C-alpha positions as CSV (number, residue, x, y, z in Angstrom):
1,M,23.6,5.5,1.6
2,Q,23.4,3.0,-1.0
3,R,20.3,2.5,-3.3
4,A,19.7,-0.4,-5.4
5,G,20.9,-0.7,-9.0
6,A,17.8,-0.9,-10.1
7,E,16.7,2.2,-9.0
8,E,16.3,4.6,-12.2
9,A,15.3,1.9,-14.1
10,A,12.4,1.5,-11.6
11,G,12.0,5.2,-12.0
12,S,12.1,5.2,-15.0
13,Q,9.4,2.4,-15.1
14,A,6.8,5.0,-13.1
15,A,7.0,7.8,-14.8
16,A,6.4,5.9,-18.0
17,G,2.7,4.3,-16.1
18,G,1.5,7.2,-14.6
19,A,2.6,9.1,-18.5
20,G,0.4,6.6,-19.6
21,R,-2.2,5.4,-16.9
22,S,-5.0,4.6,-18.9
23,G,-8.6,3.9,-17.2
24,A,-8.0,0.1,-16.4
25,G,-5.0,1.7,-14.8
26,L,-6.8,2.8,-13.1
27,A,-9.3,0.6,-12.1
28,A,-6.4,-1.7,-11.2
29,A,-4.8,0.6,-8.7
30,A,-7.2,-0.2,-6.0
31,P,-6.8,-3.3,-5.7
32,A,-2.9,-3.3,-5.9
33,G,-3.6,-1.5,-2.8
34,R,-5.4,-3.5,-0.7
35,L,-3.6,-6.7,-1.9
36,L,0.0,-4.3,-0.5
37,K,-2.3,-3.9,3.2
38,R,-2.4,-7.7,3.2
39,E,1.2,-7.6,2.5
40,L,2.6,-5.2,5.5
41,R,0.1,-7.1,7.5
42,L,1.7,-10.1,7.7
43,L,5.4,-8.3,7.6
44,E,4.7,-6.5,10.9
45,S,2.7,-9.4,11.7
46,I,6.3,-11.9,11.8
47,F,8.7,-9.0,12.4
48,H,7.7,-7.4,15.2
49,R,9.6,-4.4,17.3
50,G,11.2,-7.2,19.2
51,H,12.0,-9.7,17.2
52,E,15.8,-10.9,17.7
53,R,16.5,-10.9,13.8
54,F,14.8,-8.2,11.4
55,R,12.2,-6.1,12.9
56,I,9.8,-3.6,11.1
57,G,9.8,-0.2,12.9
58,S,7.0,1.5,9.9
59,A,5.2,0.1,7.6
60,C,3.0,2.5,5.4
61,P,1.6,1.8,1.7
62,D,4.5,4.0,0.2
63,E,7.5,3.4,2.9
64,I,8.9,1.3,5.1
65,S,11.6,1.5,7.4
66,C,13.2,-2.3,8.7
67,E,16.5,-3.3,10.1
68,F,18.9,-6.0,10.3
69,V,19.9,-7.4,13.7
70,P,22.8,-9.5,12.7
71,G,23.3,-9.6,17.0
72,A,27.0,-11.4,18.9
73,G,28.6,-14.3,16.9
74,A,28.3,-12.6,13.5
75,R,30.8,-11.5,12.1
76,A,31.1,-9.7,8.1
77,G,32.0,-12.3,5.3
78,G,32.7,-14.5,7.5
79,S,35.4,-13.3,9.3
80,A,36.7,-14.7,12.0
81,S,38.0,-11.4,13.6
82,R,37.6,-10.5,17.6
83,G,36.3,-7.6,18.1
84,P,32.8,-6.1,18.6
85,P,29.4,-7.3,17.3
86,P,28.5,-5.2,13.3
87,G,25.4,-2.7,14.3
88,P,22.5,-3.3,12.5
89,V,21.8,-2.7,9.3
90,R,18.7,-0.1,8.4
91,I,17.0,-0.2,5.4
92,H,14.7,1.9,3.9
93,C,11.7,0.6,0.8
94,N,9.6,3.2,-1.4
95,I,6.5,1.7,-3.0
96,T,5.1,3.4,-5.7
97,E,1.6,3.4,-7.2
98,S,2.3,0.7,-9.5
99,Y,3.5,-1.5,-7.8
100,P,3.4,-4.7,-8.4
101,A,3.8,-3.7,-11.7
102,V,7.6,-1.6,-10.5
103,P,9.3,-3.0,-8.3
104,P,10.5,-1.9,-4.6
105,I,12.7,0.9,-4.1
106,W,15.5,-0.3,-1.5
107,S,18.2,2.0,0.1
108,V,20.7,0.7,3.2
109,E,22.2,3.2,5.8
110,S,25.6,2.1,5.2
111,D,28.7,2.7,2.4
112,D,29.7,-0.8,2.6
113,P,29.8,-2.4,-1.3
114,N,29.2,-5.6,0.5
115,L,24.8,-4.6,0.9
116,A,24.8,-2.5,-2.0
117,A,25.3,-6.0,-4.1
118,I,22.7,-7.5,-2.1
119,L,20.2,-5.3,-3.1
120,E,21.0,-4.5,-7.0
121,R,20.7,-8.9,-6.3
122,L,17.4,-8.0,-6.2
123,V,16.8,-7.5,-10.5
124,E,16.7,-11.2,-10.2
125,V,13.9,-11.4,-8.1
126,R,10.9,-13.2,-9.8
127,K,8.1,-10.4,-10.8
128,G,4.6,-11.5,-9.1
129,N,1.8,-9.8,-6.5
130,T,4.1,-10.5,-3.7
131,L,7.4,-9.3,-4.9
132,L,7.6,-7.2,-0.9
133,L,7.7,-10.2,0.3
134,Q,9.8,-12.1,-2.1
135,H,12.5,-8.9,-1.9
136,L,12.3,-9.4,1.9
137,K,13.0,-12.9,1.7
138,R,15.9,-12.6,-0.9
139,I,17.7,-9.8,2.0
140,I,17.1,-11.4,5.3
141,S,18.2,-15.1,3.8
142,D,21.3,-12.4,1.9
143,L,22.1,-10.5,4.8
144,C,22.4,-13.6,7.2
145,K,24.5,-15.6,5.1
146,L,26.9,-11.9,4.7
147,Y,27.6,-12.3,9.1
148,N,28.0,-16.5,8.4
149,L,24.5,-16.4,10.4
150,P,21.7,-19.6,10.4
151,Q,18.9,-19.2,7.8
152,H,16.4,-17.4,10.2
153,P,13.2,-19.9,9.8
154,D,10.7,-17.1,10.0
155,V,11.8,-16.4,6.7
156,E,10.1,-19.2,5.0
157,M,6.6,-17.8,6.7
158,L,6.7,-15.0,3.6
159,D,5.2,-18.1,1.8
160,Q,1.9,-18.9,3.4
161,P,-0.7,-17.2,2.3
162,L,-1.8,-13.7,3.2
163,P,-4.3,-12.2,5.8
164,A,-7.6,-12.3,5.1
165,E,-8.9,-9.1,3.1
166,Q,-10.4,-6.7,6.4
167,S,-13.5,-3.8,5.7
168,T,-13.3,-1.6,8.9
169,Q,-17.6,-0.7,9.4
170,E,-16.9,2.9,7.6
171,E,-15.0,2.3,4.8
172,V,-19.0,-0.3,4.1
173,S,-21.5,2.3,4.9
174,S,-19.0,4.3,2.7
175,E,-18.8,2.2,0.1
176,E,-22.8,1.6,0.1
177,E,-24.0,5.7,0.9
178,D,-21.5,6.3,-2.6
179,E,-23.8,3.6,-4.6
180,E,-27.5,4.4,-3.2
181,M,-26.6,8.4,-3.8
182,P,-27.8,8.6,-7.3
183,E,-30.8,6.4,-7.0
184,V,-31.6,8.7,-4.0
185,S,-31.5,11.9,-6.1
186,A,-33.0,10.5,-9.3
187,V,-35.7,9.3,-7.2
188,Y,-35.8,13.3,-5.6
189,Q,-35.8,14.8,-9.1
190,A,-38.4,12.4,-10.0
191,A,-41.3,13.8,-6.9
192,V,-40.6,17.0,-7.8
193,R,-41.2,17.2,-11.6
194,C,-44.8,15.3,-10.0
195,L,-45.5,17.7,-8.0
196,L,-45.0,20.5,-10.4
197,E,-47.2,18.8,-13.0
198,V,-49.9,18.8,-10.2
199,L,-50.1,21.7,-8.5
200,R,-48.4,24.6,-11.2
201,P,-51.6,24.5,-13.4
202,R,-53.1,26.3,-9.6
203,G,-51.0,29.1,-9.2
204,R,-50.8,27.5,-5.6
205,V,-47.2,26.5,-5.0
206,W,-44.0,27.3,-6.5
207,V,-40.9,25.3,-6.5
208,K,-37.4,26.6,-5.9
209,L,-34.9,23.3,-6.4
210,E,-31.9,24.3,-4.8
211,E,-28.6,23.4,-6.4
212,A,-27.2,21.2,-3.9
213,R,-29.6,18.1,-4.0
214,Q,-26.9,15.6,-2.9
215,D,-26.6,16.6,0.6
216,K,-30.0,14.4,2.8
217,R,-32.7,16.5,3.0
218,P,-36.3,14.6,3.6
219,M,-38.3,15.0,0.8
220,G,-39.9,18.1,1.4
221,A,-37.1,20.6,0.9
222,G,-37.0,23.3,-1.4
223,L,-41.3,23.3,-1.6
224,K,-42.7,26.9,-0.7
225,L,-46.1,27.4,-0.8
226,V,-47.5,30.8,-1.9
């Protein structure tokens, strides 16, 4: 399996980024992750599994598997020799947590030096927020040239705006709950302190505060009359 020539450099950048990651870097990781998910949705909508030229087999935030389908009439390097058409070119991509600061790492299931050269030329692609899309645009275009095929019109769709970000109701509810919990806990503790101040002098109440106050219990939970 051939890998892109820039893999070692990308790996070094990823290691350096992990070693020197600060709080600001961690805060920036979440927006970058959401941007990557939007890129993946666009890719899967264009190059579905039934696409005639390029197919996304599987896509997740850290790995992508895809294949280029030369089809009938394709000849590697523009060769006019007769024979069976080339088979699918299977390509894999690994994405680090530091994307897009660290470029995707590409590999191909072939020992063909022409395919390795295509991956090595990805270092020429200008960095940007949609680096994954630009890499794939370059890969598909170069593969079409290699197999003497016309450029597929769907490649230009990789330049269109990304789909709007979507949040499920569960994600929204979870975020709202996380924001409200500190306030609820503070109110609960304040109410317990007030009850202590009022009832303790009478010797009628013993208050037992449970250590786990984060769960949602009635306001009276943990109070025992004696």
